[in-house]
N, C-alpha and C positions, 0 to 999 in steps of 0.2 A: 760269927759266922768263917766258916772255913773255907776258905779263899779259891778252893777247886768248886766247891757248888754256890758259891755268889760268881762267880763265873759260870760257869755251867745257868742262871738262874738270867745274865747279859742275854748270852749266845739264844736263850730259847727264846726271849724279849725277841731280843731283835730279826731272829724268825717271825717272830709273830707280823712282826712290824714289816717287813720284804712283802709277805702273805696279801695283809691287809692293801701292801703298791701295785699287786695281780701278779710276783713273783712266783715261783715255783722251786720249793728247796729239794733241790735233787740229794748233795749230801751234807752233815753236820760234822763238823771234826775229823777230813778226808785227812790221813795221813801217808804219806810215803817217804820212801829215803830218806829224801831231801828237809822236809816240811810237815807241816800241819794246817792245811786251810780251816778256820772254822766254820764257814755255810760258803756252798757252792748252789748259788740260783740260778734258774733259768727264766727271761722273759720277752716272748717275740723272736725269740729263736737267737736269743743273746745269752752270752753267760757271765754273770759276776764272783768274782772273787772275795769273799769277805772277811774282812778281820775286825771282831767282834774286840775295843775295849767297855769293859765293865770297871766302876771307881765308886768309892764311898766321898768324895769329896774331888773340889781341885787345887789341895793343899801343892800339888807337884806337879799343876800344870791341869790342861786338859787330855782327856786320856786319850786321845791321839798321837799326842806329841809322845809317846811312847812306843810309839814306831821309827825303832836306828834303820839305817841303812840295811845291817846285815838279815832282822828280820822280813823286810822290804823284798833282800834275796832269797830267802827261803823261801817266802807265799810264790815269789816269781817261778821259782825254778818245782816248788810244790804244783805249779798252777803246770806248771810246762808237761811235768809227767801224765794229772789226770788228764788234761788234753791228749798226748799221745795215747791212752788206755782208751778214751772215745773214740779215736778215732779211726782205733780198731776195729770198732766194734762199728760202725758206719757211721759215725755222728760227727760232725763238725758243724759245729758254731758257726753264725753270721758275721757275731762279734766279740770279744770281750773284753773286760775293763775291770780293776780293782777299787774295789770301795770298803772304807771307815765306816763303822756305824759305832757311836759313842754310848755308853748312860753312863747317866749319872743319879747313882739313890741318894739323896741326900735327907737325913730324918732328923731334924730340930724338934730336941726333949722341950718343951714349957719355952712354945713358943711364943704365946700370948698369954 
């Protein structure tokens, strides 16, 4: 399967998980000059900037371990860009945080 398509499936699954937990998805694949944020969601006046990591197995460790310092910095800067845009529109969140959703799809042929 195409890597991009696999990643999009993971992001859509993550958005569904967030909705089930009471979040409202504001944006998916938000981009600005500083980087990209997979999902921006809101719940009870709080914003969450969500990075989604989708993998087919644990061969290279947990999916979240692929988020390095540089990636975190890009996400923080992109979040600041989004917050600045929202502030211009009169929206200021009560709080905000950064989250990671790990999706692992492991298919075992001939399992039994």
